[in-house]
C-alpha positions as CSV (number, residue, x, y, z in Angstrom):
1,X,-32.3,16.1,-13.8
2,X,-30.4,18.8,-11.9
3,X,-27.3,18.4,-9.7
4,X,-29.2,19.7,-6.6
5,X,-31.6,16.7,-7.0
6,X,-28.8,14.1,-7.1
7,X,-25.9,12.8,-5.1
8,X,-22.5,11.6,-6.2
9,X,-21.7,7.9,-5.9
10,X,-18.3,7.7,-7.6
11,X,-16.4,8.1,-10.9
12,X,-15.3,6.0,-13.8
13,X,-11.6,5.3,-13.3
14,X,-10.7,3.3,-16.4
15,X,-11.8,0.9,-19.2
16,X,-12.0,-2.7,-18.5
17,X,-11.2,-4.8,-21.5
18,X,-11.9,-3.7,-25.1
19,X,-15.7,-4.2,-25.4
20,X,-16.8,-1.0,-23.7
21,X,-16.7,-2.2,-20.1
22,X,-15.8,0.3,-17.4
23,X,-14.5,0.2,-13.8
24,X,-16.1,2.6,-11.3
25,X,-14.5,3.7,-7.9
26,X,-17.4,4.1,-5.6
27,X,-17.3,6.9,-3.0
28,X,-20.1,5.5,-0.7
29,X,-20.3,4.0,2.8
30,X,-21.7,0.6,1.6
31,X,-20.7,-0.4,-2.0
32,X,-22.9,-3.5,-1.8
33,X,-26.0,-1.3,-2.0
34,X,-25.0,-0.3,-5.6
35,X,-24.3,-3.7,-7.1
36,X,-27.6,-4.0,-9.0
37,X,-28.0,-0.6,-10.6
38,X,-30.0,-0.3,-13.7
39,X,-29.2,3.2,-14.6
40,X,-27.2,6.3,-13.5
41,X,-26.6,9.8,-14.5
42,X,-23.1,10.7,-15.8
43,X,-21.7,14.2,-15.7
44,X,-20.8,15.0,-19.3
45,X,-19.8,18.5,-20.3
46,X,-21.3,20.0,-17.1
47,X,-24.7,18.2,-17.5
48,X,-26.3,15.1,-16.2
49,X,-27.0,12.5,-18.9
50,X,-28.9,9.3,-18.2
51,X,-27.1,6.0,-19.0
52,X,-28.7,2.5,-18.8
53,X,-26.7,-0.5,-17.8
54,X,-26.7,-3.9,-19.5
55,X,-24.3,-5.2,-16.8
56,X,-23.4,-4.2,-13.3
57,X,-21.3,-6.2,-10.9
58,X,-19.4,-5.4,-7.7
59,X,-15.9,-6.9,-7.7
60,X,-14.0,-8.2,-4.6
61,X,-12.1,-4.9,-4.2
62,X,-15.3,-2.8,-4.0
63,X,-15.1,-1.5,-7.5
64,X,-18.2,-1.6,-9.8
65,X,-17.7,-3.3,-13.1
66,X,-20.3,-1.9,-15.5
67,X,-21.3,-2.0,-19.1
68,X,-23.6,0.7,-20.5
69,X,-26.1,0.0,-23.3
70,X,-24.8,1.3,-26.6
71,X,-21.2,1.6,-25.4
72,X,-19.6,-1.3,-27.1
73,X,-16.1,-0.3,-28.0
74,X,-12.9,0.9,-26.4
75,X,-13.2,4.3,-28.2
76,X,-16.7,4.9,-26.8
77,X,-15.7,3.8,-23.3
78,X,-12.6,6.2,-23.5
79,X,-15.0,9.1,-23.8
80,X,-16.6,8.2,-20.4
81,X,-13.5,7.8,-18.4
82,X,-13.2,10.2,-15.4
83,X,-17.0,11.0,-15.5
84,X,-18.8,11.2,-12.2
85,X,-21.8,9.0,-11.5
86,X,-24.9,10.4,-9.8
87,X,-28.2,9.0,-8.6
88,X,-31.4,10.9,-7.6
89,X,-31.7,11.9,-3.9
90,X,-34.9,9.8,-3.8
91,X,-32.7,6.7,-3.9
92,X,-31.3,7.5,-0.5
93,X,-33.0,5.7,2.4
94,X,-34.3,8.0,5.1
95,X,-32.1,8.3,8.2
96,X,-33.3,8.5,11.8
97,X,-32.1,10.0,15.0
98,X,-28.9,12.1,14.9
99,X,-27.8,10.6,11.5
100,X,-28.1,12.8,8.5
101,X,-27.1,13.4,4.9
102,X,-25.0,16.5,4.4
103,X,-27.4,18.0,1.8
104,X,-30.3,17.4,4.3
105,X,-29.2,19.8,6.9
106,X,-28.5,22.9,4.8
107,X,-30.3,25.9,6.2
108,X,-30.8,24.2,9.5
109,X,-30.5,26.6,12.5
110,X,-27.6,25.7,14.8
111,X,-28.0,26.0,18.5
112,X,-25.1,25.4,20.9
113,X,-25.7,24.3,24.5
114,X,-23.6,27.1,26.0
115,X,-23.5,29.7,23.2
116,X,-27.1,29.7,22.1
117,X,-28.1,30.3,18.5
118,X,-25.0,30.2,16.3
119,X,-26.5,30.7,12.9
120,X,-27.6,28.6,9.9
121,X,-25.7,25.9,8.1
122,X,-24.7,27.3,4.8
123,X,-23.0,24.0,3.6
124,X,-21.0,21.0,4.7
125,X,-17.4,21.2,3.6
126,X,-16.4,17.6,2.8
127,X,-13.0,18.2,1.2
128,X,-10.9,18.5,4.3
129,X,-9.5,15.7,6.4
130,X,-12.6,16.0,8.6
131,X,-15.9,17.3,7.3
132,X,-17.0,20.7,8.6
133,X,-20.2,22.6,9.2
134,X,-20.0,26.0,7.5
135,X,-22.3,28.1,9.6
136,X,-23.4,31.6,8.5
137,X,-23.5,34.1,11.4
138,X,-24.3,37.5,9.9
139,X,-21.2,38.5,7.8
140,X,-19.0,35.8,9.5
141,X,-18.6,32.1,8.8
142,X,-18.0,29.7,11.6
143,X,-16.4,26.3,10.8
144,X,-17.1,23.4,13.2
145,X,-15.7,19.9,12.7
146,X,-18.4,17.3,12.4
147,X,-18.2,14.8,15.2
148,X,-20.8,12.6,16.8
149,X,-19.5,13.7,20.2
150,X,-20.7,17.3,19.7
151,X,-24.1,16.6,18.2
152,X,-26.8,16.5,20.9
153,X,-29.9,16.4,18.8
154,X,-31.2,16.7,15.2
155,X,-34.7,18.2,15.0
156,X,-35.8,17.6,11.4
157,X,-39.3,18.9,12.1
158,X,-38.1,22.4,13.2
159,X,-34.9,22.3,11.1
160,X,-32.6,22.7,14.1
161,X,-29.3,21.1,14.9
162,X,-28.3,21.2,18.6
163,X,-24.6,21.0,19.4
164,X,-22.4,20.9,22.5
165,X,-19.2,22.5,21.1
166,X,-16.0,22.7,23.1
167,X,-15.6,26.0,25.0
168,X,-14.2,28.8,22.9
169,X,-14.6,27.1,19.5
170,X,-17.4,29.4,18.4
171,X,-15.9,32.5,20.0
172,X,-12.7,32.2,17.9
173,X,-14.7,33.2,14.8
174,X,-16.6,36.0,16.4
175,X,-13.8,38.0,18.1
């Protein structure tokens, strides 16, 4: 499995007890959808490695309490702490309308109501306070904050995203 075919769901924050149990902090919208996992991929030494679970339970605080098959000691569990957990993109339910997954809109053409064709989405930057569309316009990069208020239409069939950006936002990057 390759990283481009998976999505990140969280990371192991610490051991839980001394029999190999682990606690996972989920980075997802709805943790309850992940309470019955049977397997995941862990990022170990830069690669995705499959792990099967013998136990998986969501606690009251939204953390996942898991036990991997073959990980039965504190020492083995220690080696997995801080690892990221991934699932195949095929596990994601399809979205409709103007809702989208960030990976889904890469290379979509962006068309603004007033400006016209802006460029193509190179990536979504999700490490800022607010996620941003990073749009490639020739040699320049245009960053637009993602907000439901500016998204007019998502056309999956033609791979186009129609926006209604505030006046001057795109021009700032092109002057």
